[in-house]
TORVEX-263819 format. One line per field, with one value per atom (N, C-alpha, C, CB): residue in one letter; atom name; x, y, z. Coordinates in steps of 0.02 Angstrom, whole numbers. Glycine has a CB too. Example, Ala and Ser with C-alpha at 12.3 -4.5 7.8 and 13.67 -1.06 7.14 Angstrom:
2
aa c(A,A,A,A,S,S,S,S)
at c(N,CA,C,CB,N,CA,C,CB)
xx c(660,615,660,565,642,684,645,704)
yy c(-284,-225,-165,-224,-112,-53,2,-30)
zz c(390,390,390,452,354,357,394,286)
//
This chain:
250
aa c(M,M,M,M,G,G,G,G,H,H,H,H,F,F,F,F,G,G,G,G,G,G,G,G,R,R,R,R,G,G,G,G,R,R,R,R,S,S,S,S,W,W,W,W,A,A,A,A,K,K,K,K,A,A,A,A,D,D,D,D,G,G,G,G,S,S,S,S,P,P,P,P,V,V,V,V,S,S,S,S,E,E,E,E,A,A,A,A,D,D,D,D,M,M,M,M,A,A,A,A,V,V,V,V,N,N,N,N,A,A,A,A,Y,Y,Y,Y,L,L,L,L,K,K,K,K,G,G,G,G,V,V,V,V,I,I,I,I,A,A,A,A,A,A,A,A,A,A,A,A,R,R,R,R,P,P,P,P,D,D,D,D,D,D,D,D,G,G,G,G,W,W,W,W,L,L,L,L,S,S,S,S,E,E,E,E,E,E,E,E,C,C,C,C,A,A,A,A,D,D,D,D,T,T,T,T,A,A,A,A,T,T,T,T,R,R,R,R,L,L,L,L,D,D,D,D,K,K,K,K,R,R,R,R,R,R,R,R,L,L,L,L,W,W,W,W,V,V,V,V,V,V,V,V,D,D,D,D,P,P,P,P,I,I,I,I,D,D,D,D,G,G,G,G,T,T,T,T,R,R,R,R,D,D,D,D,F,F,F,F,L,L,L,L,R,R,R,R,G,G,G,G,R,R,R,R,S,S,S,S,G,G,G,G,W,W,W,W,A,A,A,A,V,V,V,V,S,S,S,S,V,V,V,V,A,A,A,A,L,L,L,L,V,V,V,V,E,E,E,E,D,D,D,D,G,G,G,G,A,A,A,A,V,V,V,V,Q,Q,Q,Q,V,V,V,V,A,A,A,A,V,V,V,V,L,L,L,L,A,A,A,A,A,A,A,A,P,P,P,P,A,A,A,A,Q,Q,Q,Q,Q,Q,Q,Q,R,R,R,R,L,L,L,L,Y,Y,Y,Y,A,A,A,A,A,A,A,A,S,S,S,S,A,A,A,A,G,G,G,G,E,E,E,E,G,G,G,G,A,A,A,A,T,T,T,T,L,L,L,L,N,N,N,N,G,G,G,G,R,R,R,R,R,R,R,R,L,L,L,L,Q,Q,Q,Q,V,V,V,V,S,S,S,S,S,S,S,S,L,L,L,L,A,A,A,A,T,T,T,T,L,L,L,L,E,E,E,E,G,G,G,G,V,V,V,V,R,R,R,R,L,L,L,L,P,P,P,P,I,I,I,I,D,D,D,D,P,P,P,P,P,P,P,P,N,N,N,N,L,L,L,L,N,N,N,N,A,A,A,A,S,S,S,S,F,F,F,F,W,W,W,W,P,P,P,P,S,S,S,S,P,P,P,P,W,W,W,W,P,P,P,P,G,G,G,G,T,T,T,T,A,A,A,A,V,V,V,V,A,A,A,A,K,K,K,K,P,P,P,P,N,N,N,N,S,S,S,S,L,L,L,L,A,A,A,A,L,L,L,L,R,R,R,R,M,M,M,M,A,A,A,A,M,M,M,M,L,L,L,L,A,A,A,A,A,A,A,A,D,D,D,D,E,E,E,E,A,A,A,A,D,D,D,D,A,A,A,A,W,W,W,W,M,M,M,M,E,E,E,E,G,G,G,G,R,R,R,R,S,S,S,S,V,V,V,V,A,A,A,A,E,E,E,E,W,W,W,W,D,D,D,D,V,V,V,V,A,A,A,A,A,A,A,A,A,A,A,A,S,S,S,S,L,L,L,L,I,I,I,I,L,L,L,L,I,I,I,I,E,E,E,E,A,A,A,A,G,G,G,G,G,G,G,G,T,T,T,T,V,V,V,V,T,T,T,T,D,D,D,D,R,R,R,R,H,H,H,H,G,G,G,G,A,A,A,A,P,P,P,P,L,L,L,L,R,R,R,R,F,F,F,F,N,N,N,N,Q,Q,Q,Q,P,P,P,P,Q,Q,Q,Q,P,P,P,P,L,L,L,L,V,V,V,V,H,H,H,H,G,G,G,G,L,L,L,L,A,A,A,A,A,A,A,A,A,A,A,A,T,T,T,T,P,P,P,P,A,A,A,A,L,L,L,L,H,H,H,H,A,A,A,A,E,E,E,E,V,V,V,V,L,L,L,L,G,G,G,G,R,R,R,R,L,L,L,L,D,D,D,D,H,H,H,H,A,A,A,A,L,L,L,L,K,K,K,K,A,A,A,A,L,L,L,L,A,A,A,A,A,A,A,A,R,R,R,R,R,R,R,R,R,R,R,R,A,A,A,A,V,V,V,V,A,A,A,A)
at c(N,CA,C,CB,N,CA,C,CB,N,CA,C,CB,N,CA,C,CB,N,CA,C,CB,N,CA,C,CB,N,CA,C,CB,N,CA,C,CB,N,CA,C,CB,N,CA,C,CB,N,CA,C,CB,N,CA,C,CB,N,CA,C,CB,N,CA,C,CB,N,CA,C,CB,N,CA,C,CB,N,CA,C,CB,N,CA,C,CB,N,CA,C,CB,N,CA,C,CB,N,CA,C,CB,N,CA,C,CB,N,CA,C,CB,N,CA,C,CB,N,CA,C,CB,N,CA,C,CB,N,CA,C,CB,N,CA,C,CB,N,CA,C,CB,N,CA,C,CB,N,CA,C,CB,N,CA,C,CB,N,CA,C,CB,N,CA,C,CB,N,CA,C,CB,N,CA,C,CB,N,CA,C,CB,N,CA,C,CB,N,CA,C,CB,N,CA,C,CB,N,CA,C,CB,N,CA,C,CB,N,CA,C,CB,N,CA,C,CB,N,CA,C,CB,N,CA,C,CB,N,CA,C,CB,N,CA,C,CB,N,CA,C,CB,N,CA,C,CB,N,CA,C,CB,N,CA,C,CB,N,CA,C,CB,N,CA,C,CB,N,CA,C,CB,N,CA,C,CB,N,CA,C,CB,N,CA,C,CB,N,CA,C,CB,N,CA,C,CB,N,CA,C,CB,N,CA,C,CB,N,CA,C,CB,N,CA,C,CB,N,CA,C,CB,N,CA,C,CB,N,CA,C,CB,N,CA,C,CB,N,CA,C,CB,N,CA,C,CB,N,CA,C,CB,N,CA,C,CB,N,CA,C,CB,N,CA,C,CB,N,CA,C,CB,N,CA,C,CB,N,CA,C,CB,N,CA,C,CB,N,CA,C,CB,N,CA,C,CB,N,CA,C,CB,N,CA,C,CB,N,CA,C,CB,N,CA,C,CB,N,CA,C,CB,N,CA,C,CB,N,CA,C,CB,N,CA,C,CB,N,CA,C,CB,N,CA,C,CB,N,CA,C,CB,N,CA,C,CB,N,CA,C,CB,N,CA,C,CB,N,CA,C,CB,N,CA,C,CB,N,CA,C,CB,N,CA,C,CB,N,CA,C,CB,N,CA,C,CB,N,CA,C,CB,N,CA,C,CB,N,CA,C,CB,N,CA,C,CB,N,CA,C,CB,N,CA,C,CB,N,CA,C,CB,N,CA,C,CB,N,CA,C,CB,N,CA,C,CB,N,CA,C,CB,N,CA,C,CB,N,CA,C,CB,N,CA,C,CB,N,CA,C,CB,N,CA,C,CB,N,CA,C,CB,N,CA,C,CB,N,CA,C,CB,N,CA,C,CB,N,CA,C,CB,N,CA,C,CB,N,CA,C,CB,N,CA,C,CB,N,CA,C,CB,N,CA,C,CB,N,CA,C,CB,N,CA,C,CB,N,CA,C,CB,N,CA,C,CB,N,CA,C,CB,N,CA,C,CB,N,CA,C,CB,N,CA,C,CB,N,CA,C,CB,N,CA,C,CB,N,CA,C,CB,N,CA,C,CB,N,CA,C,CB,N,CA,C,CB,N,CA,C,CB,N,CA,C,CB,N,CA,C,CB,N,CA,C,CB,N,CA,C,CB,N,CA,C,CB,N,CA,C,CB,N,CA,C,CB,N,CA,C,CB,N,CA,C,CB,N,CA,C,CB,N,CA,C,CB,N,CA,C,CB,N,CA,C,CB,N,CA,C,CB,N,CA,C,CB,N,CA,C,CB,N,CA,C,CB,N,CA,C,CB,N,CA,C,CB,N,CA,C,CB,N,CA,C,CB,N,CA,C,CB,N,CA,C,CB,N,CA,C,CB,N,CA,C,CB,N,CA,C,CB,N,CA,C,CB,N,CA,C,CB,N,CA,C,CB,N,CA,C,CB,N,CA,C,CB,N,CA,C,CB,N,CA,C,CB,N,CA,C,CB,N,CA,C,CB,N,CA,C,CB,N,CA,C,CB,N,CA,C,CB,N,CA,C,CB,N,CA,C,CB,N,CA,C,CB,N,CA,C,CB,N,CA,C,CB,N,CA,C,CB,N,CA,C,CB,N,CA,C,CB,N,CA,C,CB,N,CA,C,CB,N,CA,C,CB,N,CA,C,CB,N,CA,C,CB,N,CA,C,CB,N,CA,C,CB,N,CA,C,CB,N,CA,C,CB,N,CA,C,CB,N,CA,C,CB,N,CA,C,CB,N,CA,C,CB,N,CA,C,CB,N,CA,C,CB,N,CA,C,CB,N,CA,C,CB,N,CA,C,CB,N,CA,C,CB,N,CA,C,CB,N,CA,C,CB,N,CA,C,CB,N,CA,C,CB,N,CA,C,CB,N,CA,C,CB,N,CA,C,CB,N,CA,C,CB,N,CA,C,CB,N,CA,C,CB,N,CA,C,CB,N,CA,C,CB,N,CA,C,CB,N,CA,C,CB,N,CA,C,CB,N,CA,C,CB,N,CA,C,CB,N,CA,C,CB,N,CA,C,CB,N,CA,C,CB,N,CA,C,CB,N,CA,C,CB,N,CA,C,CB,N,CA,C,CB,N,CA,C,CB,N,CA,C,CB,N,CA,C,CB,N,CA,C,CB,N,CA,C,CB,N,CA,C,CB,N,CA,C,CB,N,CA,C,CB,N,CA,C,CB,N,CA,C,CB,N,CA,C,CB,N,CA,C,CB,N,CA,C,CB,N,CA,C,CB,N,CA,C,CB,N,CA,C,CB,N,CA,C,CB,N,CA,C,CB,N,CA,C,CB,N,CA,C,CB)
xx c(-810,-754,-738,-769,-788,-775,-724,-838,-714,-664,-598,-692,-595,-537,-473,-548,-420,-356,-346,-349,-383,-373,-414,-302,-463,-507,-559,-540,-553,-598,-558,-649,-592,-558,-543,-601,-486,-468,-434,-423,-433,-402,-383,-451,-346,-325,-372,-253,-391,-431,-387,-467,-418,-381,-325,-428,-333,-281,-229,-312,-235,-187,-204,-121,-255,-274,-313,-316,-309,-342,-416,-308,-454,-524,-539,-571,-588,-602,-677,-574,-692,-763,-796,-769,-759,-788,-807,-739,-763,-779,-846,-724,-853,-913,-975,-903,-967,-1023,-1047,-1004,-1000,-1019,-1053,-958,-1025,-1055,-1127,-1013,-1138,-1206,-1254,-1204,-1230,-1273,-1294,-1237,-1244,-1259,-1304,-1195,-1289,-1330,-1402,-1300,-1411,-1478,-1517,-1476,-1484,-1517,-1535,-1472,-1487,-1498,-1550,-1432,-1545,-1593,-1664,-1575,-1671,-1738,-1766,-1735,-1722,-1745,-1750,-1698,-1705,-1701,-1696,-1641,-1747,-1742,-1727,-1805,-1740,-1728,-1659,-1781,-1620,-1554,-1503,-1530,-1450,-1396,-1348,-1359,-1303,-1257,-1189,-1286,-1136,-1067,-1026,-1038,-999,-960,-898,-1003,-845,-784,-797,-729,-843,-853,-913,-862,-935,-989,-966,-1056,-986,-973,-1009,-996,-973,-1002,-1047,-946,-1100,-1144,-1159,-1210,-1172,-1186,-1253,-1184,-1296,-1361,-1355,-1403,-1301,-1294,-1288,-1232,-1264,-1254,-1319,-1216,-1374,-1439,-1473,-1484,-1440,-1469,-1447,-1450,-1495,-1477,-1444,-1540,-1465,-1439,-1404,-1497,-1343,-1301,-1267,-1247,-1266,-1229,-1160,-1268,-1108,-1039,-1009,-996,-991,-975,-908,-1031,-868,-811,-823,-741,-841,-860,-804,-878,-742,-684,-629,-660,-618,-563,-502,-580,-450,-392,-393,-389,-412,-417,-351,-442,-295,-230,-221,-172,-237,-233,-283,-245,-343,-393,-368,-458,-338,-314,-255,-295,-215,-155,-171,-104,-233,-250,-232,-217,-222,-207,-271,-152,-273,-336,-350,-337,-306,-312,-358,-246,-419,-469,-537,-474,-581,-646,-698,-640,-760,-817,-839,-877,-840,-851,-916,-792,-961,-1026,-1040,-1083,-1055,-1071,-1133,-1011,-1174,-1232,-1216,-1297,-1215,-1198,-1262,-1146,-1272,-1328,-1300,-1380,-1316,-1293,-1218,-1330,-1181,-1108,-1074,-1087,-1112,-1083,-1105,-1103,-1059,-1076,-1119,-1011,-1175,-1222,-1221,-1292,-1209,-1207,-1150,-1275,-1113,-1056,-1049,-992,-1032,-1017,-953,-1076,-908,-847,-840,-784,-847,-846,-780,-907,-745,-681,-688,-621,-721,-737,-677,-780,-621,-562,-532,-509,-550,-528,-584,-504,-643,-702,-718,-692,-716,-729,-784,-664,-828,-880,-881,-950,-859,-861,-926,-799,-954,-1014,-1015,-1078,-1048,-1054,-1115,-990,-1145,-1197,-1179,-1268,-1191,-1172,-1204,-1193,-1162,-1185,-1200,-1245,-1191,-1209,-1150,-1259,-1089,-1030,-1015,-1038,-961,-938,-925,-874,-934,-924,-884,-992,-854,-820,-849,-742,-884,-918,-961,-867,-993,-1037,-1003,-1071,-936,-900,-886,-833,-899,-889,-815,-915,-802,-734,-715,-724,-651,-623,-550,-631,-531,-461,-416,-452,-351,-303,-299,-234,-271,-263,-194,-278,-156,-87,-88,-54,-47,-48,16,-59,68,130,151,187,196,218,261,256,288,330,290,360,312,277,221,250,215,160,162,162,104,97,68,53,102,82,77,133,21,16,51,-59,117,158,214,188,249,307,362,332,395,444,498,477,526,579,555,605,490,464,462,396,473,479,536,487,589,650,662,709,611,621,643,556,684,715,666,770,606,559,522,510,527,497,542,485,515,558,605,515,586,627,597,632,636,607,548,661,502,446,470,389,456,479,432,489,417,370,382,299,329,337,288,324,308,264,225,305,159,116,89,58,47,20,-7,-35,5,-18,-62,42,-127,-171,-173,-242,-185,-192,-252,-199,-303,-363,-348,-421,-360,-352,-403,-359,-463,-515,-495,-581,-464,-443,-386,-422,-343,-290,-322,-242,-374,-407,-446,-454,-475,-512,-466,-549,-402,-355,-348,-287,-352,-350,-412,-345,-470,-532,-530,-591,-496,-493,-433,-490,-398,-340,-285,-361,-276,-222,-168,-249,-181,-134,-155,-133,-110,-124,-128,-71,-98,-98,-87,-42,-113,-102,-112,-150,-71,-78,-67,-30,-98,-91,-87,-151,-33,-24,-62,47,-74,-108,-183,-96,-213,-286,-313,-311,-366,-396,-470,-384,-500,-571,-615,-590,-672,-718,-736,-782,-744,-765,-711,-783,-648,-595,-602,-528,-630,-625,-691,-576,-745,-807,-830,-862,-838,-862,-813,-874,-749,-699,-693,-632,-705,-698,-749,-707,-811,-861,-844,-931,-822,-803,-749,-779,-699,-646,-672,-589,-710,-736,-780,-776,-823,-868,-831,-922,-770,-727,-686,-681,-695,-660,-600,-640,-587,-529,-543,-505,-490,-495,-467,-456,-503,-479,-496,-510,-447,-457,-422,-430,-431,-390,-320,-423,-276,-206,-199,-164,-253,-252,-283,-290,-307,-337,-412,-305,-443,-515,-554,-532,-614,-656,-674,-721,-685,-701,-774,-688,-785,-852,-858,-866,-917,-927,-982,-944,-987,-1031,-1008,-1104,-943,-914,-917,-841,-918,-919,-863,-915,-803,-748,-740,-680,-759,-765,-697,-808,-657,-591,-583,-538,-543,-521,-447,-535,-428,-360,-314,-360,-291,-247,-284,-192,-251,-282,-232,-312,-256,-219,-268,-189,-254,-298,-258,-330,-286,-249,-294,-192,-266,-300,-304,-262,-354,-361,-299,-419,-264,-204,-147,-181,-145,-90,-105,-71,-168,-186,-148,-259,-143,-110,-37,-114,-3,67,74,100,28,29,16,-24,-31,-45,15,-106,49,109,165,133,174,226,209,235,145,125,138,50,121,133,207,106,249,322,345,359,320,341,319,311,259,235,275,161,293,334,404,337,432,499,500,524,449,445,434,388,394,383,447,328,487,551,599,583,598,641,621,638,556,533,553,457,548,568,642,550,682,755,773,790,738,751,730,714,674,648,695,577)
yy c(320,304,362,241,406,464,511,501,508,550,513,572,449,408,435,335,435,458,533,438,565,637,682,653,652,694,724,653,788,821,854,772,894,934,891,994,904,872,923,810,910,957,918,1015,951,920,940,941,891,905,933,841,949,980,936,996,870,825,809,761,841,830,775,816,735,681,709,628,676,702,684,677,726,713,743,742,716,738,746,689,775,781,713,815,662,595,569,547,580,559,590,580,654,689,667,765,654,632,562,632,517,450,454,403,495,504,529,554,580,608,557,671,519,468,415,435,387,334,358,305,418,444,454,510,479,489,424,524,374,309,277,262,276,242,280,235,347,385,376,460,369,359,290,366,240,172,158,122,186,173,239,127,279,346,347,384,292,291,265,249,243,216,272,170,257,304,305,289,354,365,387,417,353,372,366,329,421,421,464,447,445,486,557,454,565,631,669,622,651,689,704,648,762,778,727,850,700,651,686,610,652,679,624,708,644,596,560,630,584,553,480,592,463,394,345,388,368,323,296,359,330,308,261,368,248,206,134,232,89,18,-3,-26,29,11,72,-13,61,115,94,134,139,129,162,158,123,147,145,103,205,213,249,251,222,260,266,224,326,334,312,406,329,303,290,353,227,207,197,142,236,234,290,167,349,406,422,469,411,425,382,412,318,275,297,201,317,340,400,358,448,509,494,561,444,428,382,395,359,314,242,336,225,157,124,155,58,22,5,-42,25,3,45,3,55,94,59,167,75,41,84,-27,71,100,50,117,72,26,44,28,-4,7,-51,14,-34,-86,-66,-97,-114,-105,-136,-136,-94,-115,-118,-68,-172,-178,-197,-230,-158,-171,-183,-231,-143,-145,-195,-159,-238,-290,-279,-360,-291,-284,-343,-280,-328,-380,-389,-363,-335,-338,-294,-314,-316,-277,-284,-300,-228,-227,-185,-198,-211,-177,-179,-209,-121,-117,-87,-76,-123,-99,-97,-144,-45,-44,-44,15,-13,-14,-84,35,-128,-198,-244,-221,-214,-252,-306,-284,-285,-331,-304,-342,-349,-333,-387,-327,-368,-412,-400,-401,-453,-446,-499,-450,-483,-531,-514,-532,-566,-560,-604,-579,-580,-618,-687,-579,-738,-807,-837,-812,-798,-820,-827,-773,-812,-817,-753,-873,-755,-697,-718,-666,-670,-685,-629,-693,-647,-600,-612,-609,-562,-569,-632,-570,-647,-705,-770,-714,-771,-833,-835,-837,-892,-901,-892,-970,-857,-845,-890,-771,-908,-947,-929,-1024,-912,-894,-954,-868,-941,-994,-1041,-965,-1099,-1149,-1147,-1219,-1094,-1090,-1096,-1024,-1141,-1155,-1133,-1228,-1115,-1091,-1027,-1144,-990,-927,-939,-886,-998,-1012,-1003,-1084,-956,-942,-892,-1005,-859,-812,-755,-784,-734,-678,-618,-697,-561,-502,-442,-486,-404,-344,-285,-326,-287,-234,-215,-258,-161,-142,-194,-71,-218,-272,-260,-283,-199,-189,-205,-119,-198,-209,-283,-180,-328,-398,-410,-442,-369,-379,-322,-387,-282,-225,-248,-184,-207,-227,-230,-179,-202,-203,-269,-148,-313,-380,-424,-412,-474,-520,-559,-569,-569,-601,-583,-679,-587,-572,-618,-578,-591,-632,-683,-588,-748,-799,-808,-866,-754,-757,-703,-751,-679,-632,-573,-666,-516,-458,-461,-391,-451,-451,-380,-503,-370,-304,-270,-308,-205,-166,-109,-139,-119,-64,-10,-90,51,106,95,173,62,48,-4,24,13,-35,-91,-1,-73,-124,-176,-91,-155,-203,-247,-166,-221,-265,-322,-224,-306,-358,-405,-327,-378,-420,-468,-376,-449,-495,-559,-461,-555,-615,-658,-597,-625,-662,-699,-614,-669,-698,-745,-643,-763,-807,-778,-876,-712,-679,-653,-621,-661,-646,-688,-568,-693,-736,-698,-788,-638,-600,-526,-625,-485,-413,-383,-379,-333,-301,-226,-331,-188,-116,-95,-81,-61,-40,22,-30,65,129,118,179,166,167,192,212,159,178,190,122,226,243,181,299,180,124,115,135,170,164,132,232,133,101,26,120,-5,-77,-113,-94,-76,-109,-161,-57,-141,-188,-246,-152,-230,-281,-331,-250,-309,-356,-412,-319,-396,-449,-494,-419,-464,-505,-555,-460,-534,-579,-632,-540,-613,-661,-713,-626,-690,-737,-782,-699,-762,-805,-853,-763,-851,-897,-869,-956,-804,-773,-749,-716,-723,-696,-626,-741,-580,-511,-485,-466,-453,-421,-354,-467,-316,-256,-276,-205,-229,-245,-277,-183,-274,-306,-376,-262,-397,-462,-464,-509,-405,-401,-400,-339,-430,-426,-353,-467,-340,-271,-256,-261,-195,-170,-102,-167,-88,-26,17,-43,77,129,148,105,157,179,256,154,285,358,391,378,364,384,329,397,342,287,265,309,234,211,137,252,103,34,39,-15,14,24,-32,28,-23,-71,-132,-91,-172,-231,-287,-214,-348,-408,-453,-444,-466,-505,-563,-462,-622,-680,-740,-698,-793,-858,-878,-912,-918,-935,-966,-983,-1008,-1041,-992,-1095,-936,-889,-830,-865,-820,-757,-744,-755,-793,-782,-762,-845,-794,-777,-708,-829,-691,-625,-571,-620,-583,-536,-527,-559,-582,-578,-539,-646,-548,-511,-436,-540,-421,-351,-320,-345,-354,-328,-316,-377,-362,-354,-292,-416,-283,-226,-160,-231,-157,-96,-78,-102,-127,-115,-93,-177,-123,-104,-32,-151,-13,55,106,60,87,132,142,105,89,95,141,25,136,181,253,161,266,335,363,338,320,342,358,289,317,327,392,269,409,471,532,472,525,581,594,566)
zz c(-223,-268,-315,-309,-325,-367,-337,-380,-271,-237,-226,-170,-241,-225,-257,-247,-218,-244,-239,-315,-194,-183,-229,-192,-265,-306,-261,-364,-248,-201,-145,-172,-107,-55,6,-36,38,101,145,90,210,257,320,274,364,427,483,444,524,583,639,606,695,750,775,807,772,796,743,820,684,631,582,660,597,552,492,589,434,375,372,313,339,325,257,381,224,156,144,105,87,68,66,-1,46,42,111,9,162,230,252,279,239,262,223,255,158,117,138,43,151,173,242,176,285,352,346,393,306,299,269,254,220,189,240,129,275,323,379,351,404,459,436,485,375,350,342,284,314,303,369,261,416,480,522,518,523,562,536,561,471,442,461,366,462,477,551,445,591,663,701,680,703,732,807,720,842,914,933,946,885,900,910,843,947,957,898,1020,898,842,868,792,845,862,798,920,775,713,721,654,686,689,664,647,618,587,615,513,675,709,780,710,806,875,920,892,968,1014,1065,1050,1085,1137,1187,1106,1249,1302,1293,1369,1249,1240,1218,1190,1184,1160,1219,1115,1276,1333,1360,1387,1346,1369,1319,1382,1263,1211,1219,1142,1217,1218,1152,1231,1098,1032,1002,984,977,953,888,1005,839,777,784,715,772,777,707,827,682,611,602,575,557,531,456,547,432,361,314,347,329,292,343,236,358,402,357,443,368,324,274,288,295,249,214,287,248,216,153,265,158,98,46,116,67,21,-20,58,14,-19,-65,32,-47,-87,-146,-43,-151,-205,-191,-268,-127,-108,-83,-52,-87,-75,-2,-115,44,113,155,144,134,171,166,143,212,213,248,248,233,268,322,219,384,440,477,489,482,515,562,462,625,675,713,723,729,772,840,741,891,959,1001,992,1037,1083,1152,1059,1203,1271,1274,1299,1235,1238,1193,1306,1160,1117,1045,1141,998,927,906,883,873,850,775,872,738,665,642,633,591,567,492,601,461,389,380,347,339,322,246,358,215,141,119,114,77,48,-28,70,-55,-126,-172,-142,-151,-193,-199,-166,-153,-156,-180,-87,-194,-213,-161,-282,-98,-43,2,-2,24,72,126,37,185,243,281,289,310,350,404,305,459,514,556,558,584,634,693,605,753,813,812,876,818,819,751,860,698,631,584,600,607,565,527,516,490,452,380,483,334,263,230,228,175,129,60,130,34,-31,-32,-88,23,28,46,-35,47,63,138,23,169,241,259,264,312,334,393,353,394,450,459,437,520,533,520,605,515,503,563,487,551,604,635,577,621,647,723,625,749,821,856,833,818,848,812,844,842,811,749,861,741,683,619,687,577,515,522,487,578,590,539,662,515,468,505,407,500,537,490,593,492,451,485,438,482,512,464,580,479,439,449,457,395,402,454,336,461,512,583,509,595,662,683,668,636,655,703,592,695,735,784,689,798,842,912,848,944,1007,1066,1024,1058,1114,1120,1107,1070,1077,1120,1007,1153,1191,1147,1232,1084,1033,966,1043,911,845,830,791,791,769,717,738,727,680,622,717,587,533,482,559,450,395,405,327,378,375,310,379,315,256,247,263,198,183,245,129,250,308,284,350,276,255,308,241,287,334,381,297,357,396,449,350,513,567,560,635,538,529,477,507,423,372,396,309,440,467,507,513,546,583,537,635,485,437,401,387,393,361,401,354,467,508,495,583,492,479,413,480,363,296,287,244,341,338,293,312,297,262,310,220,374,428,488,445,536,594,660,600,661,724,708,772,752,747,815,695,832,896,890,947,935,936,1009,900,1027,1096,1115,1110,1067,1081,1092,1025,1126,1129,1062,1188,1038,974,985,921,940,945,932,896,964,954,881,994,844,774,730,747,753,714,712,742,764,770,786,823,796,817,767,828,704,653,643,587,636,622,679,608,741,797,792,864,773,766,707,758,652,593,612,535,650,670,718,702,767,815,781,871,735,701,651,664,633,591,633,547,699,743,777,705,770,801,871,759,903,970,970,1021,1002,1008,1077,953,1109,1174,1173,1232,1228,1234,1258,1284,1269,1286,1355,1282,1395,1461,1460,1511,1402,1396,1408,1442,1414,1428,1362,1470,1362,1302,1287,1312,1223,1202,1219,1127,1246,1259,1227,1335,1201,1163,1194,1090,1168,1196,1266,1196,1274,1338,1341,1345,1402,1408,1369,1480,1373,1330,1279,1371,1216,1167,1140,1109,1185,1167,1185,1203,1145,1160,1177,1099,1234,1259,1235,1336,1173,1142,1118,1190,1076,1046,1040,978,1054,1037,1000,1102,936,894,864,838,864,840,831,888,803,806,879,763,898,969,1000,977,963,990,1004,943,968,973,1019,905,1036,1068,1133,1082,1176,1241,1230,1284,1183,1171,1139,1126,1093,1063,1116,1007,1160,1214,1260,1255,1275,1316,1284,1333,1219,1183,1179,1113,1171,1171,1239,1152,1292,1360,1371,1413,1349,1355,1318,1329,1257,1216,1248,1146,1273,1304,1366,1323,1406,1465,1446,1510,1393,1371,1345,1316,1307,1281,1338,1230,1387,1444,1483,1490,1491,1527,1489,1536,1423,1383,1392,1308,1392,1400,1469,1392,1520,1587,1590,1639,1555,1555,1521,1520,1466,1430,1472,1362,1506,1547,1606,1572)
//
């Protein structure tokens, strides 16, 4: 928090995304603590060079030291520290800390999810009418959807993990992402959402698996169980519409 709001050095990585002294400090701290306690476990972090040695590990820590660095640097609260323990491809323990929001999410497989110690449960919304989405308001009516979303846009934190956690906390009902995203962006939040009663798959409808050779999740559809199939279908429609537009331009 001493670096929050751009206090400290920051720079652009090779892909153009921002990173800061705080990202690196959190990464070093977590890696040191975990390596001391679990020296035989694997490690995958946004701020460390990936190595193939993790693929031979049954147990892997998947870490994003600061998910949502842009919000962190701008002094906005939409960022979090994301830590997940993966065993045999599935997340078993997850923690998502959002100190600027004074929030600590936690989950263990089969044990439920909590926010600051309070049990989490996704909303009971069963139809799209009134759906809450953490997206930019103009995108509710974007032409690539089969029809406008019959609901409202709610807060959209820069952190992808926090967008998913909003569903777990009954602050949103659905969220989708067409692009492939890194495992560290969503590993912890996926378990928190599932343990709160939600459903999350990749853009093809497959369950998420982690510690893949290429550590990517190919799109996301996250929702209350009753809405997931419809949300997945709308995402598929949008992706096909956007692909057709690109072909037409080319």
